[in-house]
C-alpha positions as CSV (number, residue, x, y, z in Angstrom):
1,M,-0.1,0.0,0.0
2,T,1.4,3.4,-1.1
3,A,2.0,5.8,2.0
4,P,0.1,9.1,1.6
5,P,2.2,12.3,0.5
6,I,3.9,14.4,3.1
7,A,5.2,18.0,2.6
8,F,8.1,18.9,5.1
9,I,8.3,22.6,5.5
10,N,10.3,25.1,7.6
11,A,13.3,22.4,7.8
12,R,16.7,22.6,8.1
13,L,17.7,20.4,5.1
14,V,21.1,18.6,5.3
15,D,21.9,17.2,1.8
16,P,25.7,15.3,1.7
17,A,25.3,14.8,-2.0
18,T,25.3,18.7,-3.0
19,G,26.7,20.2,0.4
20,Y,23.6,22.0,1.2
21,D,23.0,22.9,4.9
22,G,20.2,25.4,5.1
23,P,16.4,26.2,5.1
24,G,14.2,24.3,2.7
25,A,11.1,22.1,2.3
26,L,10.7,18.7,0.7
27,L,7.7,16.9,-0.7
28,V,7.3,13.0,-0.4
29,E,5.0,11.0,-2.8
30,N,4.8,7.4,-3.7
31,G,7.7,6.3,-1.8
32,R,10.1,9.0,-3.4
33,I,11.1,12.4,-2.7
34,A,9.0,14.6,-5.2
35,A,10.5,17.8,-4.8
36,V,13.0,19.7,-2.9
37,S,13.1,23.5,-2.4
38,H,15.4,25.8,-0.7
39,E,12.4,28.0,0.3
40,V,10.8,27.4,3.6
41,G,7.5,26.0,1.9
42,F,5.6,25.2,-1.3
43,N,2.9,27.0,-2.8
44,D,-0.5,25.4,-3.8
45,L,-0.2,22.1,-2.0
46,S,-3.1,19.7,-2.5
47,P,-5.2,19.4,0.5
48,E,-4.8,15.6,1.0
49,I,-1.1,16.3,1.4
50,R,-0.1,15.8,5.2
51,V,1.9,19.2,6.1
52,V,4.6,18.7,8.7
53,D,6.2,22.1,10.0
54,C,9.5,21.1,11.1
55,N,10.3,24.3,13.1
56,A,13.9,24.6,11.7
57,A,14.5,20.8,12.7
58,M,17.0,19.0,10.7
59,L,15.7,17.0,7.7
60,C,18.4,14.8,6.1
61,P,18.7,11.3,4.7
62,G,18.1,8.4,6.7
63,L,21.3,6.9,8.3
64,I,22.8,3.6,6.8
65,D,24.6,1.5,9.4
66,L,27.2,-0.9,7.8
67,R,27.9,-2.8,11.1
68,V,25.1,-4.2,13.1
69,K,25.0,-7.7,14.9
70,T,21.9,-9.4,15.8
71,G,21.3,-12.9,17.3
72,E,19.0,-13.8,14.6
73,P,19.4,-16.6,13.4
74,G,20.5,-18.7,16.4
75,N,20.6,-16.3,19.4
76,E,17.3,-14.5,19.3
77,P,17.3,-13.8,23.1
78,R,20.3,-11.3,22.6
79,E,18.6,-9.6,19.4
80,T,16.1,-10.5,16.9
81,L,15.9,-8.6,13.4
82,K,12.7,-7.0,14.5
83,S,14.2,-5.5,17.6
84,A,16.9,-4.4,15.9
85,A,14.8,-3.0,13.2
86,R,12.8,-1.2,15.6
87,A,15.7,0.3,17.5
88,A,17.0,1.4,14.1
89,A,13.9,3.1,13.4
90,A,13.7,5.0,16.6
91,G,17.2,6.1,16.0
92,G,16.9,7.6,12.4
93,V,18.7,4.5,10.7
94,T,16.7,3.5,7.7
95,S,19.1,0.8,6.3
96,I,21.2,-1.7,8.4
97,V,23.7,-4.4,7.1
98,V,23.7,-7.2,9.5
99,Q,26.9,-9.1,10.3
100,P,27.3,-12.9,9.2
101,D,28.5,-14.3,12.6
102,T,25.3,-16.0,13.5
103,E,24.3,-19.6,14.0
104,P,24.3,-20.6,11.2
105,A,27.0,-18.4,9.8
106,V,25.6,-16.3,6.6
107,D,28.1,-18.3,4.5
108,D,25.4,-19.7,2.1
109,P,22.8,-18.0,-0.2
110,S,19.8,-19.9,1.6
111,V,20.9,-17.9,4.8
112,V,21.1,-14.6,2.8
113,D,17.6,-15.3,1.3
114,F,16.2,-16.0,4.9
115,I,17.4,-12.6,6.3
116,L,16.0,-10.8,3.3
117,R,12.6,-12.6,3.7
118,R,12.5,-11.9,7.5
119,A,13.2,-8.4,6.7
120,R,10.6,-8.2,4.2
121,D,8.0,-9.6,6.5
122,I,9.1,-7.1,9.4
123,E,8.4,-4.1,7.1
124,L,10.1,-1.6,9.1
125,V,13.7,-0.5,7.8
126,H,15.9,-1.9,5.0
127,V,17.8,-4.8,6.2
128,Y,20.8,-6.1,4.1
129,P,23.0,-9.2,5.0
130,A,26.8,-9.2,4.9
131,G,28.0,-12.4,3.7
132,A,30.8,-14.6,5.4
133,A,34.3,-14.4,3.6
134,T,35.1,-17.9,4.5
135,K,33.2,-21.0,5.4
136,G,31.8,-21.0,9.0
137,L,33.9,-17.8,9.7
138,G,37.0,-20.2,10.1
139,G,39.4,-18.2,7.9
140,K,40.3,-21.5,5.9
141,A,38.2,-22.1,2.8
142,M,36.4,-19.3,0.9
143,A,32.7,-19.2,1.1
144,E,30.1,-19.0,-1.8
145,I,30.9,-15.3,-2.3
146,G,29.4,-15.1,-5.9
147,L,26.2,-17.0,-5.1
148,M,25.7,-15.0,-1.7
149,H,26.3,-11.7,-4.0
150,D,23.6,-12.9,-6.3
151,A,21.3,-13.7,-3.6
152,G,21.7,-10.1,-2.2
153,C,24.6,-9.9,0.4
154,V,26.1,-6.3,0.1
155,Y,29.6,-7.1,1.1
156,V,31.6,-10.0,2.4
157,T,33.4,-10.2,5.9
158,D,34.4,-12.4,8.7
159,A,33.1,-9.8,11.2
160,D,35.4,-9.9,14.4
161,Q,37.6,-12.6,13.1
162,P,40.7,-11.7,11.3
163,I,41.6,-13.9,8.3
164,I,45.0,-14.9,9.5
165,D,46.1,-16.9,6.5
166,S,47.5,-14.4,3.8
167,K,47.0,-16.8,0.9
168,V,43.4,-17.4,1.7
169,F,42.7,-13.6,2.2
170,R,44.3,-12.9,-1.1
171,R,42.1,-15.6,-2.8
172,V,39.0,-13.9,-1.2
173,L,40.2,-10.5,-2.5
174,S,40.9,-11.6,-5.9
175,Y,37.6,-13.5,-6.1
176,A,35.7,-10.8,-4.8
177,S,37.7,-8.1,-7.0
178,A,36.6,-10.1,-10.2
179,L,32.8,-10.0,-9.3
180,G,33.1,-6.5,-8.0
181,V,32.3,-7.4,-4.4
182,L,33.5,-5.5,-1.4
183,V,35.7,-7.1,1.1
184,A,35.4,-5.7,4.8
185,H,38.2,-6.9,7.1
186,R,38.9,-6.1,10.8
187,P,42.8,-5.3,11.0
188,A,44.0,-7.2,14.2
189,D,47.0,-9.4,14.6
190,P,45.7,-12.2,16.3
191,W,48.7,-13.3,18.4
192,L,49.3,-9.9,19.8
193,S,45.5,-9.6,20.4
194,A,44.8,-12.8,22.1
195,G,43.2,-12.5,25.3
196,A,43.4,-8.8,25.4
197,A,40.7,-6.6,27.1
198,A,42.2,-3.2,26.9
199,T,45.0,-1.1,24.9
200,E,48.5,-1.7,26.2
201,G,49.6,1.4,28.3
202,E,50.1,2.6,31.7
203,L,46.2,2.5,32.5
204,A,45.7,-1.1,31.5
205,G,48.9,-2.1,33.4
206,R,47.6,-0.1,36.8
207,M,44.4,-2.1,36.3
208,G,46.0,-5.5,35.7
209,L,44.1,-6.0,32.7
210,P,45.5,-8.1,29.6
211,S,46.1,-5.7,26.8
212,V,47.3,-5.2,23.3
213,P,49.4,-2.7,21.4
214,V,47.9,-0.5,18.8
215,A,50.8,-1.9,16.6
216,A,48.6,-5.1,16.2
217,E,46.1,-3.2,14.3
218,T,48.8,-1.4,12.1
219,I,50.7,-4.7,11.5
220,M,47.6,-6.4,9.9
221,L,46.4,-3.4,8.3
222,E,49.9,-3.0,6.4
223,R,49.5,-6.6,5.2
224,D,45.8,-5.9,4.1
225,I,46.6,-2.8,2.1
226,A,49.5,-4.6,0.5
227,L,47.1,-7.4,-0.5
228,A,44.4,-5.2,-1.8
229,E,47.1,-3.4,-4.0
230,L,48.2,-6.6,-5.3
231,T,44.7,-7.9,-6.3
232,G,43.0,-4.6,-7.3
233,A,40.4,-5.4,-4.9
234,R,38.0,-2.9,-2.8
235,L,38.7,-3.2,0.8
236,L,36.8,-1.8,3.5
237,V,38.8,-1.2,6.7
238,D,36.7,-2.4,9.6
239,Q,36.8,0.0,12.6
240,I,40.1,1.7,12.3
241,S,40.5,2.9,15.8
242,A,44.0,4.8,16.5
243,A,46.4,7.4,15.0
244,Q,49.1,4.9,14.0
245,P,47.1,2.7,11.6
246,L,45.5,6.0,10.2
247,E,49.0,7.0,8.9
248,A,49.1,3.4,7.1
249,L,45.5,4.1,5.6
250,A,46.7,7.7,4.3
251,R,49.8,6.1,2.6
252,G,47.6,3.5,0.9
253,K,44.9,6.0,-0.3
254,A,47.6,8.1,-1.8
255,R,49.0,5.3,-3.7
256,G,45.5,4.6,-5.3
257,V,44.7,1.6,-3.4
258,K,40.8,1.1,-3.2
259,L,40.3,1.6,0.3
260,L,37.3,2.8,2.5
261,A,37.7,2.9,6.2
262,T,35.0,2.9,9.2
263,A,35.2,4.2,12.5
264,S,32.8,3.2,15.3
265,I,30.9,6.1,17.0
266,N,32.0,4.5,20.4
267,H,35.9,5.1,19.5
268,L,34.9,8.7,18.4
269,S,33.1,9.4,21.6
270,F,35.2,7.6,24.4
271,N,38.9,6.9,25.4
272,E,40.3,4.3,27.4
273,I,39.8,6.3,30.6
274,D,36.0,5.6,30.2
275,I,36.7,2.0,31.3
276,G,36.5,3.6,34.7
277,D,36.0,1.2,37.5
278,Y,35.9,-1.9,35.2
279,R,33.0,-0.6,33.4
280,T,32.1,-3.7,31.2
281,F,29.6,-1.6,29.0
282,C,32.8,0.1,27.5
283,K,34.7,-3.2,26.9
284,L,34.9,-2.9,23.2
285,T,36.8,-4.6,20.1
286,P,39.0,-3.1,19.2
287,P,39.4,-1.8,22.7
288,L,39.0,2.0,23.8
289,R,42.3,4.0,22.9
290,S,44.1,6.8,24.3
291,E,42.6,10.4,23.9
292,D,45.1,11.3,21.4
293,D,43.9,8.5,19.3
294,R,40.4,9.6,19.6
295,L,41.1,13.2,18.5
296,A,43.2,11.8,15.6
297,L,40.2,9.7,14.7
298,I,37.7,12.6,14.7
299,E,40.2,14.8,12.7
300,A,40.2,11.8,10.0
301,V,36.5,11.9,9.8
302,A,36.6,15.7,9.4
303,S,39.3,15.3,6.6
304,G,37.5,12.6,4.8
305,L,40.5,10.0,5.3
306,V,37.9,7.9,7.3
307,D,34.9,7.6,5.1
308,I,32.1,6.0,7.1
309,I,31.1,6.0,10.9
310,V,29.3,2.9,12.0
311,S,27.4,2.1,15.5
312,A,29.0,-1.3,15.5
313,H,25.9,-2.2,17.4
314,T,26.7,-5.6,19.4
315,P,23.9,-6.6,21.6
316,A,24.9,-8.7,24.8
317,P,22.7,-9.9,27.5
318,P,23.4,-9.2,31.2
319,E,24.8,-12.5,32.2
320,D,27.5,-11.9,29.5
321,K,28.3,-8.4,30.9
322,R,28.2,-8.9,34.5
323,L,31.3,-10.7,34.8
324,P,35.1,-9.7,35.6
325,Y,36.1,-7.2,32.9
326,D,38.5,-9.4,31.3
327,E,35.9,-12.2,31.1
328,A,33.1,-10.0,29.8
329,T,31.7,-10.1,26.3
330,P,33.0,-6.9,24.2
331,G,30.6,-4.8,22.5
332,A,27.7,-2.1,22.9
333,V,24.5,-1.7,21.5
334,G,24.4,1.7,19.5
335,L,21.6,2.0,16.8
336,Q,19.6,4.6,18.9
337,T,22.4,6.4,20.1
338,L,24.5,6.9,16.8
339,L,22.7,10.1,15.6
340,P,22.8,12.0,18.9
341,A,26.4,10.9,19.7
342,L,27.4,11.9,16.2
343,L,25.7,15.2,16.6
344,T,27.9,15.8,19.9
345,L,30.9,16.3,17.4
346,Y,29.0,19.1,15.4
347,H,28.1,20.5,18.8
348,E,31.7,20.5,19.8
349,D,32.9,22.0,16.7
350,R,34.9,19.1,15.8
351,A,33.3,18.8,12.2
352,P,30.7,20.4,9.8
353,L,27.4,19.0,10.1
354,V,27.2,17.9,6.4
355,T,30.6,16.0,6.9
356,L,29.2,14.2,9.6
357,I,25.9,13.4,7.9
358,R,27.7,12.4,4.9
359,A,29.7,9.6,6.6
360,V,26.4,7.9,7.9
361,T,24.3,8.5,4.6
362,L,25.9,9.1,1.3
363,A,29.3,7.6,2.1
364,P,28.0,4.0,3.2
365,A,25.5,4.4,0.3
366,E,28.0,4.5,-2.3
367,A,30.1,1.8,-0.8
368,I,27.4,-0.8,-1.0
369,G,25.6,0.6,-4.2
370,L,22.5,1.8,-2.7
371,P,20.7,4.8,-4.3
372,A,19.9,6.4,-1.0
373,G,21.8,9.0,1.0
374,R,20.7,12.0,-0.9
375,L,17.7,14.7,-1.0
376,A,17.0,14.9,-4.6
377,P,14.0,14.3,-6.8
378,G,13.5,10.5,-7.3
379,A,15.8,9.5,-4.6
380,P,14.2,7.0,-2.1
381,A,12.2,8.7,0.6
382,D,14.4,7.4,3.5
383,L,14.5,10.2,5.8
384,V,14.9,11.5,9.3
385,L,13.6,14.6,11.0
386,C,15.9,15.3,14.1
387,D,15.9,18.2,16.6
388,I,19.5,18.5,16.9
389,D,19.4,20.8,20.0
390,A,17.0,18.8,22.2
391,P,19.1,17.4,25.1
392,Q,18.6,13.8,26.4
393,L,20.0,11.7,29.2
394,I,20.4,8.0,27.7
395,D,19.0,5.2,30.1
396,A,20.0,2.0,28.8
397,A,17.1,0.4,30.4
398,E,14.8,2.4,28.1
399,L,16.5,1.4,24.8
400,I,14.4,-0.7,22.4
401,S,17.2,-3.3,21.8
402,K,16.5,-6.5,23.6
403,S,20.0,-6.3,25.2
404,K,20.6,-2.9,27.2
405,N,24.6,-2.8,27.2
406,S,24.9,0.8,26.1
407,A,28.3,2.4,26.5
408,F,26.2,5.8,26.4
409,D,24.1,4.9,29.5
410,G,24.0,7.9,31.9
411,R,25.5,10.3,29.4
412,R,23.9,13.3,28.3
413,L,23.6,13.8,24.5
414,Q,22.0,16.7,22.1
415,G,19.8,15.3,19.4
416,K,16.3,13.8,19.4
417,V,14.7,11.9,16.5
418,L,11.2,13.3,15.8
419,M,10.3,11.1,12.7
420,T,11.7,8.4,10.5
421,L,10.7,7.5,7.2
422,V,11.5,4.4,5.0
423,D,10.2,4.5,1.4
424,G,7.8,7.3,2.3
425,R,6.3,5.5,5.2
426,I,6.5,6.9,8.7
427,V,8.1,4.0,10.6
428,Y,8.9,5.9,13.8
429,E,7.3,9.1,15.2
430,A,8.0,10.6,18.6
């Protein structure tokens, strides 16, 4: 059923495709953007069109989150596709890419098809599966990349598991390159990283936590860049997190290697001191880095060196978090807090608003070949209306996700989602 037309007037339009950030109005019809004006309204609107006065709230493309974990299939008590989709809609996220580390792993076209069918039945936000790069995420034998791509997976990755065998990873990159498939990989030397719960340094030593040096990320990234250059593949660096590997990324891009890089909103918002008194909600992978690393990461986003920002949504139930710090499961939920946390960087004058919005809309859309991420006639009406100045105190217990492990629990943020549209349908309204 076609959603009724809506006219948004008196909005602050933020369009990353044109760089426009200013007053305007937008008309939605038949699931698409029908018209965009840089005036505050439209003349002679039909009476059957619903008119929404935005009162200068920001209207921008819906967010596209390239890294979301759920528990479905196999671990539904942690998170279902439906609960993740509801949380996404409440956070202004209109498209999510779910990771393949489920039970069974998404290493077969039938599992890709299952996820796509479940998403269609839910009818909330767009859900796209990422396929496994190797069978069972084992890092040994290449998965059915071509068949999964044909079935609808948008990129391949082994999620948190680095592919250690360089010959296997070269084979994955070569095959994916021939098919035009994007490959995402987490750079982490497995031997240096084994058992680590924090970043190596004075704080980890004082707290008695097993730690990993930043060099573990740099070493693996240098290898990955060399193999991407050798094969001509498109490589998505999954959650770069520190200043040292940023230097390797910059050198690789300067040589013309086909590189994209993501950073998680957690690593842009927190540093290693936020672990506090062994706060397991802030135990992440990669672990939180120094404040200098955090600031370097923000600068890399502002300059465009880091292309995409992700929530790194990783639900974990209380029994997995209420453990000694080094035994607790890493990860935090982030779908509902991605946008307000991102807006903090704007309020602190760390980066222009249109740059930040681009990193969660147009840049991820272009990375996986979606037509979304822009405010233009004919584009999908995937939109978010947000009061960017509205304060909110994050209470993890009130989040929609089935798991409540939010690193932002108790933190004050600015930015409240007022309405989310997917294909012109209102899927969330405050």
